C-alpha positions as CSV (number, residue, x, y, z in Angstrom):
1,M,12.4,102.5,253.4
2,S,14.3,99.6,251.0
3,L,17.3,97.3,252.3
4,L,19.3,98.7,249.6
5,Y,18.8,101.9,251.2
6,K,19.5,100.6,254.5
7,L,22.7,99.0,253.4
8,E,23.7,102.1,251.8
9,Y,23.1,104.6,254.2
10,Q,23.3,102.3,257.2
11,D,21.2,104.0,260.2
12,N,21.6,102.4,263.5
13,F,24.4,99.6,262.3
14,T,27.4,98.7,264.6
15,D,30.5,98.9,263.1
16,L,30.9,95.1,262.2
17,E,27.3,95.6,260.2
18,K,28.9,98.9,258.5
19,G,32.0,96.4,257.2
20,I,29.3,93.8,255.9
21,A,27.1,95.9,254.3
22,N,30.0,98.2,252.6
23,Y,31.5,94.7,251.5
24,I,28.4,93.8,250.1
25,V,26.9,97.0,248.4
26,D,30.5,97.7,246.8
27,L,31.4,94.0,245.5
28,K,30.6,94.2,241.8
29,I,29.8,90.5,240.1
30,T,33.2,91.5,238.1
31,D,34.9,91.5,241.2
32,L,33.0,88.7,242.7
33,A,34.2,86.6,239.5
34,E,37.9,87.9,239.5
35,I,38.3,86.1,243.2
36,T,36.5,83.1,242.6
37,Y,38.1,82.9,239.3
38,T,34.9,82.2,237.3
39,S,33.0,84.6,234.9
40,P,30.0,87.3,235.5
41,S,28.3,84.6,233.6
42,T,29.1,81.8,236.4
43,I,28.1,84.1,239.1
44,S,24.6,85.0,237.1
45,R,23.9,81.6,236.9
46,F,24.6,80.8,240.3
47,C,22.4,83.3,241.6
48,K,19.5,82.4,239.5
49,K,20.1,78.3,240.7
50,L,19.5,80.2,244.1
51,V,16.4,81.4,242.7
52,E,17.5,85.2,243.0
53,K,16.4,87.2,240.1
54,S,19.7,89.0,239.7
55,Y,23.1,89.2,241.3
56,N,22.0,92.5,242.7
57,D,19.1,90.8,244.1
58,F,21.5,88.1,245.5
59,R,24.0,90.7,247.5
60,I,20.7,92.2,249.4
61,H,19.1,88.7,250.3
62,F,22.7,87.9,251.4
63,A,23.5,90.9,253.5
64,S,20.1,90.8,255.1
65,S,20.7,87.4,256.0
66,V,23.9,88.1,257.7
67,I,23.1,90.9,259.7
68,G,20.1,89.2,260.7
69,D,22.1,86.1,262.0
70,Y,24.4,88.4,263.6
71,K,21.7,90.6,265.6
72,S,20.2,87.5,266.6
73,K,22.8,85.7,268.5
74,T,24.3,86.7,271.7
75,Y,28.0,86.7,272.0
76,I,29.8,86.2,274.9
77,I,33.2,87.8,275.5
């Protein structure tokens, strides 16, 4: 099962994880460029500088990393 499938269908995700996944899956390169006052080309170059093939690859790896970090931490309330 691909990471993109897992992000889109959110099997066994907590509410926090669903929120993270939804944000990452839904955020288009043009939206990120607008939010950061840059251009889609700048976002694409940034992703390539991070050794990602594309913005989509970056989104997937970033979301996976955030969810992995969240799951590995123990929070005391």
